[in-house]
Biopython code that builds the backbone (N, CA, C, O; Angstrom):
import numpy as np
from Bio.PDB.StructureBuilder import StructureBuilder

atoms = [
    (1, "MET", "N", (42.519, 66.484, 93.203)),
    (1, "MET", "CA", (41.028, 67.116, 93.039)),
    (1, "MET", "C", (41.057, 68.499, 93.310)),
    (1, "MET", "O", (41.875, 68.512, 94.229)),
    (2, "ARG", "N", (40.719, 69.684, 93.135)),
    (2, "ARG", "CA", (40.393, 71.068, 92.931)),
    (2, "ARG", "C", (39.351, 71.350, 93.371)),
    (2, "ARG", "O", (38.270, 70.763, 93.316)),
    (3, "LEU", "N", (39.837, 72.842, 94.113)),
    (3, "LEU", "CA", (38.818, 72.956, 94.971)),
    (3, "LEU", "C", (37.680, 72.969, 94.447)),
    (3, "LEU", "O", (36.740, 72.450, 95.048)),
    (4, "SER", "N", (37.480, 73.660, 93.010)),
    (4, "SER", "CA", (36.100, 74.074, 92.560)),
    (4, "SER", "C", (35.509, 72.622, 92.256)),
    (4, "SER", "O", (34.419, 72.947, 91.783)),
    (5, "GLU", "N", (35.526, 71.657, 92.235)),
    (5, "GLU", "CA", (35.558, 70.521, 92.212)),
    (5, "GLU", "C", (34.549, 70.163, 93.146)),
    (5, "GLU", "O", (33.389, 69.832, 92.902)),
    (6, "LEU", "N", (35.137, 70.270, 94.275)),
    (6, "LEU", "CA", (34.149, 70.067, 96.071)),
    (6, "LEU", "C", (33.312, 70.916, 95.625)),
    (6, "LEU", "O", (32.207, 70.377, 95.572)),
    (7, "SER", "N", (33.273, 72.211, 95.199)),
    (7, "SER", "CA", (31.854, 73.131, 95.723)),
    (7, "SER", "C", (31.045, 72.746, 94.888)),
    (7, "SER", "O", (31.083, 72.332, 93.730)),
    (8, "GLY", "N", (29.913, 73.048, 96.043)),
    (8, "GLY", "CA", (28.385, 72.569, 95.947)),
    (8, "GLY", "C", (28.153, 71.544, 96.273)),
    (8, "GLY", "O", (27.052, 71.008, 96.141)),
    (9, "LYS", "N", (29.418, 70.902, 96.910)),
    (9, "LYS", "CA", (28.399, 69.425, 97.106)),
    (9, "LYS", "C", (27.935, 69.616, 98.687)),
    (9, "LYS", "O", (28.295, 70.510, 99.452)),
    (10, "GLU", "N", (27.027, 68.510, 98.952)),
    (10, "GLU", "CA", (26.125, 68.270, 100.131)),
    (10, "GLU", "C", (27.087, 67.800, 101.136)),
    (10, "GLU", "O", (27.719, 66.800, 100.798)),
    (11, "ILE", "N", (27.327, 68.263, 102.223)),
    (11, "ILE", "CA", (27.882, 67.547, 103.160)),
    (11, "ILE", "C", (26.888, 66.504, 104.419)),
    (11, "ILE", "O", (26.322, 67.006, 105.390)),
    (12, "VAL", "N", (26.882, 65.462, 104.186)),
    (12, "VAL", "CA", (25.925, 65.208, 105.451)),
    (12, "VAL", "C", (26.828, 64.269, 106.042)),
    (12, "VAL", "O", (27.800, 63.799, 105.451)),
    (13, "ASP", "N", (26.463, 63.978, 107.321)),
    (13, "ASP", "CA", (26.689, 63.492, 108.453)),
    (13, "ASP", "C", (26.663, 61.883, 108.400)),
    (13, "ASP", "O", (25.475, 61.596, 108.550)),
    (14, "VAL", "N", (27.494, 60.558, 108.241)),
    (14, "VAL", "CA", (26.897, 59.369, 108.426)),
    (14, "VAL", "C", (26.021, 58.918, 109.506)),
    (14, "VAL", "O", (24.958, 58.309, 109.393)),
    (15, "LYS", "N", (26.639, 59.317, 110.609)),
    (15, "LYS", "CA", (26.041, 58.498, 112.352)),
    (15, "LYS", "C", (24.521, 59.090, 111.953)),
    (15, "LYS", "O", (23.537, 58.393, 111.704)),
    (16, "LYS", "N", (24.590, 60.715, 111.956)),
    (16, "LYS", "CA", (22.971, 61.016, 112.242)),
    (16, "LYS", "C", (22.336, 61.037, 111.165)),
    (16, "LYS", "O", (21.121, 61.099, 111.358)),
    (17, "ALA", "N", (22.728, 61.005, 109.785)),
    (17, "ALA", "CA", (21.987, 60.847, 108.651)),
    (17, "ALA", "C", (21.583, 62.031, 108.237)),
    (17, "ALA", "O", (20.657, 62.078, 107.428)),
    (18, "GLU", "N", (22.219, 63.266, 108.725)),
    (18, "GLU", "CA", (21.716, 64.616, 108.306)),
    (18, "GLU", "C", (22.778, 65.674, 107.683)),
    (18, "GLU", "O", (23.919, 65.937, 108.062)),
    (19, "ARG", "N", (21.936, 66.253, 106.478)),
    (19, "ARG", "CA", (22.562, 67.441, 105.990)),
    (19, "ARG", "C", (23.870, 68.365, 107.010)),
    (19, "ARG", "O", (23.539, 68.569, 108.178)),
    (20, "MET", "N", (24.841, 68.726, 106.707)),
    (20, "MET", "CA", (25.474, 69.746, 107.429)),
    (20, "MET", "C", (25.237, 71.150, 106.939)),
    (20, "MET", "O", (24.938, 72.175, 107.553)),
    (21, "GLY", "N", (25.471, 70.893, 105.545)),
    (21, "GLY", "CA", (25.668, 72.195, 104.790)),
    (21, "GLY", "C", (25.714, 71.568, 102.928)),
    (21, "GLY", "O", (25.174, 70.699, 102.244)),
    (22, "VAL", "N", (26.578, 72.509, 102.796)),
    (22, "VAL", "CA", (26.875, 72.496, 101.535)),
    (22, "VAL", "C", (27.926, 73.376, 100.927)),
    (22, "VAL", "O", (27.701, 74.547, 100.622)),
    (23, "LEU", "N", (29.117, 72.759, 100.754)),
    (23, "LEU", "CA", (30.250, 73.040, 100.624)),
    (23, "LEU", "C", (30.426, 74.560, 99.121)),
    (23, "LEU", "O", (30.215, 74.626, 97.910)),
    (24, "GLY", "N", (30.988, 75.624, 100.369)),
    (24, "GLY", "CA", (30.390, 76.963, 99.230)),
    (24, "GLY", "C", (30.075, 77.843, 100.527)),
    (24, "GLY", "O", (30.514, 78.971, 100.747)),
    (25, "GLN", "N", (29.282, 77.144, 101.285)),
    (25, "GLN", "CA", (28.620, 77.775, 102.502)),
    (25, "GLN", "C", (29.496, 77.901, 103.642)),
    (25, "GLN", "O", (29.355, 78.697, 104.570)),
    (26, "THR", "N", (30.728, 76.756, 103.442)),
    (26, "THR", "CA", (31.788, 76.666, 104.840)),
    (26, "THR", "C", (32.794, 77.361, 104.771)),
    (26, "THR", "O", (32.655, 78.303, 103.990)),
    (27, "ASP", "N", (34.127, 77.276, 105.445)),
    (27, "ASP", "CA", (35.171, 77.806, 105.489)),
    (27, "ASP", "C", (35.977, 76.709, 105.689)),
    (27, "ASP", "O", (35.828, 75.798, 106.503)),
    (28, "LEU", "N", (37.070, 76.922, 104.661)),
    (28, "LEU", "CA", (38.568, 75.781, 105.090)),
    (28, "LEU", "C", (39.373, 76.585, 105.834)),
    (28, "LEU", "O", (39.627, 77.788, 105.791)),
    (29, "GLU", "N", (39.843, 75.386, 106.756)),
    (29, "GLU", "CA", (41.083, 75.631, 107.317)),
    (29, "GLU", "C", (42.056, 75.314, 106.216)),
    (29, "GLU", "O", (41.761, 74.537, 105.308)),
    (30, "ILE", "N", (42.828, 75.717, 106.272)),
    (30, "ILE", "CA", (44.351, 75.552, 105.310)),
    (30, "ILE", "C", (45.493, 75.631, 106.099)),
    (30, "ILE", "O", (45.707, 76.500, 106.944)),
    (31, "ASN", "N", (46.307, 74.592, 105.771)),
    (31, "ASN", "CA", (47.675, 74.312, 106.581)),
    (31, "ASN", "C", (48.153, 75.444, 105.429)),
    (31, "ASN", "O", (47.776, 75.274, 104.270)),
    (32, "GLU", "N", (49.065, 76.704, 105.807)),
    (32, "GLU", "CA", (49.589, 77.803, 105.022)),
    (32, "GLU", "C", (51.176, 77.461, 104.567)),
    (32, "GLU", "O", (51.850, 77.908, 103.639)),
    (33, "THR", "N", (51.523, 76.339, 105.766)),
    (33, "THR", "CA", (53.008, 75.858, 105.417)),
    (33, "THR", "C", (52.770, 74.950, 103.713)),
    (33, "THR", "O", (53.445, 75.153, 102.704)),
    (34, "ASN", "N", (51.882, 74.190, 103.829)),
    (34, "ASN", "CA", (51.873, 72.980, 103.057)),
    (34, "ASN", "C", (50.923, 73.257, 101.602)),
    (34, "ASN", "O", (51.296, 72.790, 100.526)),
    (35, "GLY", "N", (49.798, 73.985, 101.721)),
    (35, "GLY", "CA", (48.679, 74.575, 101.686)),
    (35, "GLY", "C", (47.273, 73.357, 101.180)),
    (35, "GLY", "O", (46.366, 73.352, 100.347)),
    (36, "GLN", "N", (47.868, 72.304, 102.409)),
    (36, "GLN", "CA", (46.622, 71.346, 102.371)),
    (36, "GLN", "C", (45.612, 71.594, 103.386)),
    (36, "GLN", "O", (45.872, 72.436, 104.245)),
    (37, "ILE", "N", (44.419, 70.942, 103.416)),
    (37, "ILE", "CA", (43.001, 71.410, 103.794)),
    (37, "ILE", "C", (43.397, 70.312, 105.308)),
    (37, "ILE", "O", (43.882, 69.195, 105.488)),
    (38, "GLN", "N", (42.997, 71.125, 105.923)),
    (38, "GLN", "CA", (43.335, 70.473, 107.395)),
    (38, "GLN", "C", (42.036, 70.445, 108.538)),
    (38, "GLN", "O", (42.157, 70.214, 109.741)),
    (39, "ALA", "N", (40.648, 70.775, 107.728)),
    (39, "ALA", "CA", (39.210, 70.725, 108.459)),
    (39, "ALA", "C", (38.673, 71.639, 107.600)),
    (39, "ALA", "O", (39.169, 72.624, 107.054)),
    (40, "LEU", "N", (37.248, 71.015, 107.556)),
    (40, "LEU", "CA", (36.055, 72.298, 106.966)),
    (40, "LEU", "C", (35.308, 72.988, 108.347)),
    (40, "LEU", "O", (34.999, 72.350, 109.354)),
    (41, "LEU", "N", (35.155, 74.064, 108.190)),
    (41, "LEU", "CA", (34.335, 74.990, 109.371)),
    (41, "LEU", "C", (33.286, 75.382, 108.701)),
    (41, "LEU", "O", (33.142, 76.239, 107.829)),
    (42, "ILE", "N", (32.076, 74.149, 109.567)),
    (42, "ILE", "CA", (30.379, 74.690, 108.781)),
    (42, "ILE", "C", (29.683, 75.305, 109.671)),
    (42, "ILE", "O", (29.590, 74.884, 110.824)),
    (43, "PRO", "N", (29.179, 76.245, 109.300)),
    (43, "PRO", "CA", (28.320, 77.297, 109.906)),
    (43, "PRO", "C", (26.824, 76.307, 110.509)),
    (43, "PRO", "O", (26.049, 75.642, 109.820)),
    (44, "SER", "N", (26.812, 76.562, 112.252)),
    (44, "SER", "CA", (25.693, 76.076, 112.144)),
    (44, "SER", "C", (24.326, 77.336, 111.749)),
    (44, "SER", "O", (24.312, 78.560, 111.872)),
    (45, "LEU", "N", (23.477, 76.535, 111.335)),
    (45, "LEU", "CA", (22.235, 77.057, 110.884)),
    (45, "LEU", "C", (21.126, 76.774, 111.917)),
    (45, "LEU", "O", (21.018, 75.831, 112.701)),
    (46, "LYS", "N", (20.226, 77.982, 111.681)),
    (46, "LYS", "CA", (18.959, 78.026, 112.134)),
    (46, "LYS", "C", (18.004, 78.373, 111.191)),
    (46, "LYS", "O", (18.249, 78.455, 109.987)),
    (47, "TRP", "N", (16.470, 78.666, 111.911)),
    (47, "TRP", "CA", (15.361, 78.710, 110.858)),
    (47, "TRP", "C", (15.438, 79.722, 109.890)),
    (47, "TRP", "O", (15.245, 80.871, 110.288)),
    (48, "PHE", "N", (15.658, 79.557, 108.811)),
    (48, "PHE", "CA", (15.481, 80.245, 107.269)),
    (48, "PHE", "C", (16.383, 80.541, 107.182)),
    (48, "PHE", "O", (16.534, 81.759, 107.082)),
    (49, "GLY", "N", (18.015, 79.373, 107.150)),
    (49, "GLY", "CA", (19.627, 79.458, 106.868)),
    (49, "GLY", "C", (20.128, 80.534, 107.334)),
    (49, "GLY", "O", (21.187, 80.858, 106.796)),
    (50, "LEU", "N", (19.551, 81.555, 108.563)),
    (50, "LEU", "CA", (20.423, 82.438, 108.990)),
    (50, "LEU", "C", (21.414, 82.092, 110.102)),
    (50, "LEU", "O", (21.329, 81.134, 110.870)),
    (51, "ARG", "N", (22.212, 82.874, 110.071)),
    (51, "ARG", "CA", (23.906, 81.819, 110.479)),
    (51, "ARG", "C", (23.626, 82.274, 112.622)),
    (51, "ARG", "O", (23.198, 83.311, 113.130)),
    (52, "LYS", "N", (23.992, 81.267, 113.138)),
    (52, "LYS", "CA", (24.247, 82.040, 114.733)),
    (52, "LYS", "C", (25.658, 82.521, 114.373)),
    (52, "LYS", "O", (26.547, 82.151, 113.606)),
    (53, "GLN", "N", (25.520, 83.267, 115.047)),
    (53, "GLN", "CA", (27.272, 84.094, 115.550)),
    (53, "GLN", "C", (27.836, 83.314, 116.573)),
    (53, "GLN", "O", (27.280, 82.850, 117.569)),
    (54, "GLY", "N", (29.033, 83.222, 116.202)),
    (54, "GLY", "CA", (30.094, 82.400, 116.916)),
    (54, "GLY", "C", (30.129, 80.576, 116.803)),
    (54, "GLY", "O", (30.955, 79.839, 117.343)),
    (55, "GLN", "N", (29.112, 80.223, 116.043)),
    (55, "GLN", "CA", (29.012, 78.673, 116.112)),
    (55, "GLN", "C", (29.230, 78.102, 114.948)),
    (55, "GLN", "O", (28.907, 78.591, 113.865)),
    (56, "GLU", "N", (29.723, 77.163, 115.097)),
    (56, "GLU", "CA", (30.637, 76.326, 114.138)),
    (56, "GLU", "C", (30.738, 75.183, 114.500)),
    (56, "GLU", "O", (30.787, 74.827, 115.678)),
    (57, "ILE", "N", (30.801, 74.155, 113.109)),
    (57, "ILE", "CA", (31.474, 72.500, 113.233)),
    (57, "ILE", "C", (32.803, 72.319, 112.726)),
    (57, "ILE", "O", (32.943, 72.471, 111.512)),
    (58, "ARG", "N", (33.717, 72.050, 113.354)),
    (58, "ARG", "CA", (34.754, 71.686, 112.617)),
    (58, "ARG", "C", (34.608, 70.356, 112.440)),
    (58, "ARG", "O", (33.907, 69.604, 113.117)),
    (59, "VAL", "N", (35.280, 70.085, 111.521)),
    (59, "VAL", "CA", (35.577, 68.655, 110.719)),
    (59, "VAL", "C", (36.508, 68.054, 110.281)),
    (59, "VAL", "O", (36.198, 67.441, 109.260)),
    (60, "PRO", "N", (38.195, 67.857, 110.769)),
    (60, "PRO", "CA", (39.231, 67.217, 110.395)),
    (60, "PRO", "C", (38.700, 66.429, 109.148)),
    (60, "PRO", "O", (37.668, 65.782, 108.969)),
    (61, "TRP", "N", (39.836, 66.732, 108.308)),
    (61, "TRP", "CA", (39.788, 65.853, 107.398)),
    (61, "TRP", "C", (40.355, 64.498, 107.270)),
    (61, "TRP", "O", (40.376, 63.817, 106.245)),
    (62, "GLN", "N", (40.876, 64.147, 108.598)),
    (62, "GLN", "CA", (40.614, 62.874, 108.464)),
    (62, "GLN", "C", (39.432, 62.125, 108.953)),
    (62, "GLN", "O", (39.404, 60.924, 109.219)),
    (63, "HIS", "N", (38.351, 63.075, 109.051)),
    (63, "HIS", "CA", (36.874, 62.413, 109.428)),
    (63, "HIS", "C", (35.560, 62.619, 108.193)),
    (63, "HIS", "O", (34.330, 62.648, 108.146)),
    (64, "ILE", "N", (36.636, 62.721, 107.366)),
    (64, "ILE", "CA", (35.827, 62.709, 105.945)),
    (64, "ILE", "C", (35.959, 61.298, 105.436)),
    (64, "ILE", "O", (37.120, 60.904, 105.546)),
    (65, "LYS", "N", (35.336, 60.628, 105.041)),
    (65, "LYS", "CA", (34.914, 59.293, 104.595)),
    (65, "LYS", "C", (35.182, 58.851, 103.210)),
    (65, "LYS", "O", (35.932, 58.078, 102.614)),
    (66, "LYS", "N", (34.160, 59.752, 102.949)),
    (66, "LYS", "CA", (33.805, 59.280, 100.717)),
    (66, "LYS", "C", (33.605, 61.049, 100.260)),
    (66, "LYS", "O", (33.270, 62.059, 100.879)),
    (67, "ILE", "N", (33.947, 60.797, 99.075)),
    (67, "ILE", "CA", (33.900, 62.224, 98.222)),
    (67, "ILE", "C", (33.187, 61.344, 97.034)),
    (67, "ILE", "O", (33.720, 60.369, 96.503)),
    (68, "GLY", "N", (31.764, 61.905, 96.679)),
    (68, "GLY", "CA", (31.447, 61.231, 95.874)),
    (68, "GLY", "C", (31.061, 62.555, 94.695)),
    (68, "GLY", "O", (31.622, 63.650, 94.726)),
    (69, "SER", "N", (30.196, 62.237, 93.884)),
    (69, "SER", "CA", (29.824, 63.377, 93.082)),
    (69, "SER", "C", (29.075, 64.224, 93.084)),
    (69, "SER", "O", (29.035, 65.062, 92.183)),
    (70, "ASP", "N", (27.933, 64.217, 94.566)),
    (70, "ASP", "CA", (26.957, 65.098, 94.762)),
    (70, "ASP", "C", (26.810, 65.229, 96.308)),
    (70, "ASP", "O", (25.803, 65.749, 96.788)),
    (71, "MET", "N", (27.915, 64.711, 97.150)),
    (71, "MET", "CA", (27.966, 64.466, 98.597)),
    (71, "MET", "C", (29.850, 64.210, 98.731)),
    (71, "MET", "O", (30.873, 63.898, 98.123)),
    (72, "ILE", "N", (29.163, 64.704, 100.260)),
    (72, "ILE", "CA", (30.444, 64.538, 100.848)),
    (72, "ILE", "C", (30.455, 63.779, 102.056)),
    (72, "ILE", "O", (30.671, 64.539, 102.999)),
    (73, "ILE", "N", (30.349, 62.899, 102.325)),
    (73, "ILE", "CA", (30.311, 61.762, 103.927)),
    (73, "ILE", "C", (31.084, 61.978, 104.788)),
    (73, "ILE", "O", (32.225, 61.534, 104.665)),
    (74, "ILE", "N", (30.764, 62.637, 105.801)),
    (74, "ILE", "CA", (31.830, 62.961, 106.742)),
    (74, "ILE", "C", (31.209, 62.088, 108.226)),
    (74, "ILE", "O", (30.018, 61.790, 108.324)),
    (75, "ASP", "N", (32.091, 61.809, 109.154)),
    (75, "ASP", "CA", (32.194, 60.882, 110.164)),
    (75, "ASP", "C", (32.626, 61.264, 111.728)),
    (75, "ASP", "O", (33.515, 60.719, 112.383)),
    (76, "ILE", "N", (31.943, 62.113, 112.053)),
    (76, "ILE", "CA", (32.307, 63.236, 113.187)),
    (76, "ILE", "C", (31.718, 62.480, 114.667)),
    (76, "ILE", "O", (30.773, 61.693, 114.714)),
    (77, "ASN", "N", (32.445, 62.890, 115.689)),
    (77, "ASN", "CA", (32.714, 62.341, 117.163)),
    (77, "ASN", "C", (31.652, 63.947, 117.780)),
    (77, "ASN", "O", (31.615, 65.157, 117.558)),
    (78, "ASP", "N", (30.957, 62.937, 118.621)),
    (78, "ASP", "CA", (29.568, 63.695, 119.000)),
    (78, "ASP", "C", (30.449, 65.032, 120.146)),
    (78, "ASP", "O", (29.817, 66.048, 120.433)),
    (79, "GLU", "N", (31.825, 64.837, 120.654)),
    (79, "GLU", "CA", (32.624, 65.885, 121.561)),
    (79, "GLU", "C", (33.427, 66.982, 120.580)),
    (79, "GLU", "O", (34.039, 67.950, 121.031)),
    (80, "GLU", "N", (33.296, 66.607, 118.949)),
    (80, "GLU", "CA", (33.694, 67.870, 118.043)),
    (80, "GLU", "C", (32.664, 68.325, 117.225)),
    (80, "GLU", "O", (32.837, 68.603, 116.039)),
    (81, "SER", "N", (31.163, 68.447, 118.048)),
    (81, "SER", "CA", (30.201, 69.171, 117.449)),
    (81, "SER", "C", (30.446, 70.798, 117.738)),
    (81, "SER", "O", (31.554, 71.308, 117.904)),
    (82, "PRO", "N", (29.438, 71.348, 117.756)),
    (82, "PRO", "CA", (29.361, 72.864, 117.672)),
    (82, "PRO", "C", (30.504, 73.321, 118.859)),
    (82, "PRO", "O", (30.504, 72.759, 119.954)),
    (83, "SER", "N", (31.367, 74.277, 118.561)),
    (83, "SER", "CA", (32.754, 74.458, 118.852)),
    (83, "SER", "C", (32.605, 76.519, 118.096)),
    (83, "SER", "O", (32.182, 77.103, 117.098)),
    (84, "LYS", "N", (33.241, 76.816, 119.341)),
    (84, "LYS", "CA", (33.361, 78.431, 118.662)),
    (84, "LYS", "C", (34.486, 78.842, 118.597)),
    (84, "LYS", "O", (34.708, 79.963, 118.139)),
]
sb = StructureBuilder()
sb.init_structure("model")
sb.init_model(0)
sb.init_chain("A")
sb.init_seg("    ")
for serial, (resi, resn, name, xyz) in enumerate(atoms, 1):
    if name == "N":
        sb.init_residue(resn, " ", resi, " ")
    sb.init_atom(name, np.array(xyz, "f"), 0.0, 1.0, " ", f" {name:<3s}", serial, name[0])
structure = sb.get_structure()
């Protein structure tokens, strides 16, 4: 799958049943050696979509459960929630 095919998909947490963001508003953590995606870095948002400084949620690639045509389903642990 190409990165362009992932762009624009909604990221949804299956446990909390909430929208985390849209791929394109997130950063990717990429292994420089082999080019594989290691994690999604999703910024924490507050009112009106303004970004909280320094807050983000890191979702390791192995926590991605399903990539569909419209969304990406993730399953993250509570201890992996907002990190700096």
